[in-house]
VEXVO-812214 format. One record per residue (C-alpha): chain; y, z, x; residue in one letter. Coordinates in steps of 0.05 Angstrom, whole numbers, m for minus. Example, Ala and Ser with C-alpha at 12.3 -4.5 7.8 and 13.67 -1.06 7.14 Angstrom:
2
<r><unit>A</unit><Y>m90</Y><Z>156</Z><X>246</X><code>A</code></r>
<r><unit>A</unit><Y>m21</Y><Z>143</Z><X>273</X><code>S</code></r>
END
This chain:
109
<r><unit>A</unit><Y>m102</Y><Z>m78</Z><X>130</X><code>M</code></r>
<r><unit>A</unit><Y>m51</Y><Z>m66</Z><X>184</X><code>I</code></r>
<r><unit>A</unit><Y>9</Y><Z>m89</Z><X>143</X><code>I</code></r>
<r><unit>A</unit><Y>m1</Y><Z>m34</Z><X>90</X><code>I</code></r>
<r><unit>A</unit><Y>7</Y><Z>27</Z><X>135</X><code>P</code></r>
<r><unit>A</unit><Y>61</Y><Z>m6</Z><X>176</X><code>A</code></r>
<r><unit>A</unit><Y>103</Y><Z>m21</Z><X>114</X><code>G</code></r>
<r><unit>A</unit><Y>92</Y><Z>48</Z><X>84</X><code>I</code></r>
<r><unit>A</unit><Y>108</Y><Z>79</Z><X>152</X><code>G</code></r>
<r><unit>A</unit><Y>173</Y><Z>41</Z><X>158</X><code>L</code></r>
<r><unit>A</unit><Y>195</Y><Z>64</Z><X>89</X><code>W</code></r>
<r><unit>A</unit><Y>172</Y><Z>135</Z><X>96</X><code>M</code></r>
<r><unit>A</unit><Y>200</Y><Z>145</Z><X>166</X><code>A</code></r>
<r><unit>A</unit><Y>268</Y><Z>121</Z><X>144</X><code>T</code></r>
<r><unit>A</unit><Y>268</Y><Z>160</Z><X>79</X><code>L</code></r>
<r><unit>A</unit><Y>242</Y><Z>224</Z><X>111</X><code>A</code></r>
<r><unit>A</unit><Y>298</Y><Z>226</Z><X>162</X><code>I</code></r>
<r><unit>A</unit><Y>352</Y><Z>210</Z><X>111</X><code>R</code></r>
<r><unit>A</unit><Y>325</Y><Z>253</Z><X>55</X><code>Y</code></r>
<r><unit>A</unit><Y>290</Y><Z>316</Z><X>78</X><code>R</code></r>
<r><unit>A</unit><Y>250</Y><Z>327</Z><X>14</X><code>D</code></r>
<r><unit>A</unit><Y>210</Y><Z>263</Z><X>23</X><code>V</code></r>
<r><unit>A</unit><Y>164</Y><Z>295</Z><X>74</X><code>K</code></r>
<r><unit>A</unit><Y>141</Y><Z>344</Z><X>19</X><code>H</code></r>
<r><unit>A</unit><Y>126</Y><Z>287</Z><X>m29</X><code>A</code></r>
<r><unit>A</unit><Y>87</Y><Z>245</Z><X>22</X><code>M</code></r>
<r><unit>A</unit><Y>20</Y><Z>283</Z><X>16</X><code>P</code></r>
<r><unit>A</unit><Y>23</Y><Z>276</Z><X>m60</X><code>F</code></r>
<r><unit>A</unit><Y>38</Y><Z>202</Z><X>m57</X><code>A</code></r>
<r><unit>A</unit><Y>m18</Y><Z>190</Z><X>m7</X><code>L</code></r>
<r><unit>A</unit><Y>m67</Y><Z>229</Z><X>m50</X><code>Q</code></r>
<r><unit>A</unit><Y>m49</Y><Z>188</Z><X>m111</X><code>M</code></r>
<r><unit>A</unit><Y>m59</Y><Z>124</Z><X>m70</X><code>L</code></r>
<r><unit>A</unit><Y>m128</Y><Z>148</Z><X>m49</X><code>I</code></r>
<r><unit>A</unit><Y>m148</Y><Z>165</Z><X>m121</X><code>Y</code></r>
<r><unit>A</unit><Y>m125</Y><Z>97</Z><X>m146</X><code>T</code></r>
<r><unit>A</unit><Y>m166</Y><Z>60</Z><X>m94</X><code>A</code></r>
<r><unit>A</unit><Y>m235</Y><Z>36</Z><X>m117</X><code>P</code></r>
<r><unit>A</unit><Y>m277</Y><Z>71</Z><X>m64</X><code>I</code></r>
<r><unit>A</unit><Y>m326</Y><Z>108</Z><X>m109</X><code>V</code></r>
<r><unit>A</unit><Y>m323</Y><Z>58</Z><X>m166</X><code>Y</code></r>
<r><unit>A</unit><Y>m319</Y><Z>m18</Z><X>m167</X><code>S</code></r>
<r><unit>A</unit><Y>m255</Y><Z>m53</Z><X>m189</X><code>A</code></r>
<r><unit>A</unit><Y>m297</Y><Z>m90</Z><X>m241</X><code>S</code></r>
<r><unit>A</unit><Y>m302</Y><Z>m24</Z><X>m280</X><code>S</code></r>
<r><unit>A</unit><Y>m227</Y><Z>m31</Z><X>m296</X><code>I</code></r>
<r><unit>A</unit><Y>m215</Y><Z>m66</Z><X>m363</X><code>P</code></r>
<r><unit>A</unit><Y>m201</Y><Z>m141</Z><X>m356</X><code>E</code></r>
<r><unit>A</unit><Y>m130</Y><Z>m138</Z><X>m383</X><code>K</code></r>
<r><unit>A</unit><Y>m109</Y><Z>m85</Z><X>m331</X><code>Y</code></r>
<r><unit>A</unit><Y>m141</Y><Z>m116</Z><X>m269</X><code>R</code></r>
<r><unit>A</unit><Y>m81</Y><Z>m157</Z><X>m249</X><code>I</code></r>
<r><unit>A</unit><Y>m37</Y><Z>m95</Z><X>m249</X><code>F</code></r>
<r><unit>A</unit><Y>m91</Y><Z>m56</Z><X>m214</X><code>Y</code></r>
<r><unit>A</unit><Y>m98</Y><Z>m109</Z><X>m160</X><code>S</code></r>
<r><unit>A</unit><Y>m24</Y><Z>m100</Z><X>m141</X><code>L</code></r>
<r><unit>A</unit><Y>m47</Y><Z>m39</Z><X>m103</X><code>N</code></r>
<r><unit>A</unit><Y>m57</Y><Z>m69</Z><X>m34</X><code>P</code></r>
<r><unit>A</unit><Y>m115</Y><Z>m23</Z><X>m17</X><code>I</code></r>
<r><unit>A</unit><Y>m156</Y><Z>m52</Z><X>m74</X><code>V</code></r>
<r><unit>A</unit><Y>m160</Y><Z>m120</Z><X>m40</X><code>G</code></r>
<r><unit>A</unit><Y>m180</Y><Z>m89</Z><X>26</X><code>V</code></r>
<r><unit>A</unit><Y>m235</Y><Z>m46</Z><X>m3</X><code>I</code></r>
<r><unit>A</unit><Y>m262</Y><Z>m100</Z><X>m49</X><code>E</code></r>
<r><unit>A</unit><Y>m262</Y><Z>m149</Z><X>10</X><code>G</code></r>
<r><unit>A</unit><Y>m302</Y><Z>m100</Z><X>53</X><code>F</code></r>
<r><unit>A</unit><Y>m349</Y><Z>m87</Z><X>m5</X><code>R</code></r>
<r><unit>A</unit><Y>m361</Y><Z>m162</Z><X>m14</X><code>A</code></r>
<r><unit>A</unit><Y>m375</Y><Z>m171</Z><X>60</X><code>C</code></r>
<r><unit>A</unit><Y>m424</Y><Z>m113</Z><X>63</X><code>L</code></r>
<r><unit>A</unit><Y>m461</Y><Z>m131</Z><X>m2</X><code>L</code></r>
<r><unit>A</unit><Y>m461</Y><Z>m206</Z><X>10</X><code>G</code></r>
<r><unit>A</unit><Y>m424</Y><Z>m223</Z><X>m54</X><code>S</code></r>
<r><unit>A</unit><Y>m369</Y><Z>m275</Z><X>m60</X><code>P</code></r>
<r><unit>A</unit><Y>m300</Y><Z>m254</Z><X>m36</X><code>I</code></r>
<r><unit>A</unit><Y>m258</Y><Z>m230</Z><X>m95</X><code>P</code></r>
<r><unit>A</unit><Y>m193</Y><Z>m269</Z><X>m84</X><code>W</code></r>
<r><unit>A</unit><Y>m167</Y><Z>m245</Z><X>m151</X><code>I</code></r>
<r><unit>A</unit><Y>m159</Y><Z>m176</Z><X>m119</X><code>Y</code></r>
<r><unit>A</unit><Y>m140</Y><Z>m197</Z><X>m48</X><code>I</code></r>
<r><unit>A</unit><Y>m84</Y><Z>m246</Z><X>m63</X><code>T</code></r>
<r><unit>A</unit><Y>m39</Y><Z>m199</Z><X>m105</X><code>P</code></r>
<r><unit>A</unit><Y>m51</Y><Z>m142</Z><X>m56</X><code>G</code></r>
<r><unit>A</unit><Y>m32</Y><Z>m186</Z><X>3</X><code>F</code></r>
<r><unit>A</unit><Y>32</Y><Z>m206</Z><X>m32</X><code>V</code></r>
<r><unit>A</unit><Y>48</Y><Z>m134</Z><X>m48</X><code>T</code></r>
<r><unit>A</unit><Y>33</Y><Z>m112</Z><X>24</X><code>A</code></r>
<r><unit>A</unit><Y>78</Y><Z>m168</Z><X>50</X><code>G</code></r>
<r><unit>A</unit><Y>135</Y><Z>m148</Z><X>5</X><code>I</code></r>
<r><unit>A</unit><Y>125</Y><Z>m75</Z><X>26</X><code>L</code></r>
<r><unit>A</unit><Y>127</Y><Z>m93</Z><X>100</X><code>M</code></r>
<r><unit>A</unit><Y>187</Y><Z>m141</Z><X>96</X><code>I</code></r>
<r><unit>A</unit><Y>228</Y><Z>m94</Z><X>53</X><code>S</code></r>
<r><unit>A</unit><Y>210</Y><Z>m35</Z><X>97</X><code>G</code></r>
<r><unit>A</unit><Y>232</Y><Z>m73</Z><X>160</X><code>A</code></r>
<r><unit>A</unit><Y>297</Y><Z>m94</Z><X>128</X><code>F</code></r>
<r><unit>A</unit><Y>311</Y><Z>m23</Z><X>103</X><code>Y</code></r>
<r><unit>A</unit><Y>295</Y><Z>6</Z><X>171</X><code>F</code></r>
<r><unit>A</unit><Y>342</Y><Z>m43</Z><X>206</X><code>R</code></r>
<r><unit>A</unit><Y>396</Y><Z>m28</Z><X>156</X><code>K</code></r>
<r><unit>A</unit><Y>390</Y><Z>48</Z><X>164</X><code>M</code></r>
<r><unit>A</unit><Y>379</Y><Z>47</Z><X>239</X><code>E</code></r>
<r><unit>A</unit><Y>450</Y><Z>68</Z><X>257</X><code>R</code></r>
<r><unit>A</unit><Y>451</Y><Z>124</Z><X>206</X><code>I</code></r>
<r><unit>A</unit><Y>383</Y><Z>150</Z><X>230</X><code>I</code></r>
<r><unit>A</unit><Y>409</Y><Z>155</Z><X>301</X><code>V</code></r>
<r><unit>A</unit><Y>468</Y><Z>197</Z><X>278</X><code>D</code></r>
<r><unit>A</unit><Y>423</Y><Z>243</Z><X>237</X><code>V</code></r>
<r><unit>A</unit><Y>374</Y><Z>256</Z><X>293</X><code>I</code></r>
END
């Protein structure tokens, strides 16, 4: 749960400084992420053939994990594992991109 906002924050902070228009696109991207998360509906309502693509959204695994803990159902690893891999890739790539652009960011600020 902590890796997701940290990875997104690294990417967005770096991109927002380098490209000024990114800060205008951030609210739209966050709103789309909220609407694609299964908060109101269960991920089981997604058709079976699209669930693996849907579970690549890292927030799906977090919400389904909390739902399983609160309702006492088994932990849905089919949603948690791809989301964890996606969040890890997001965090690692964001850290590498931030380190790469660190000298340019200092000059821009």
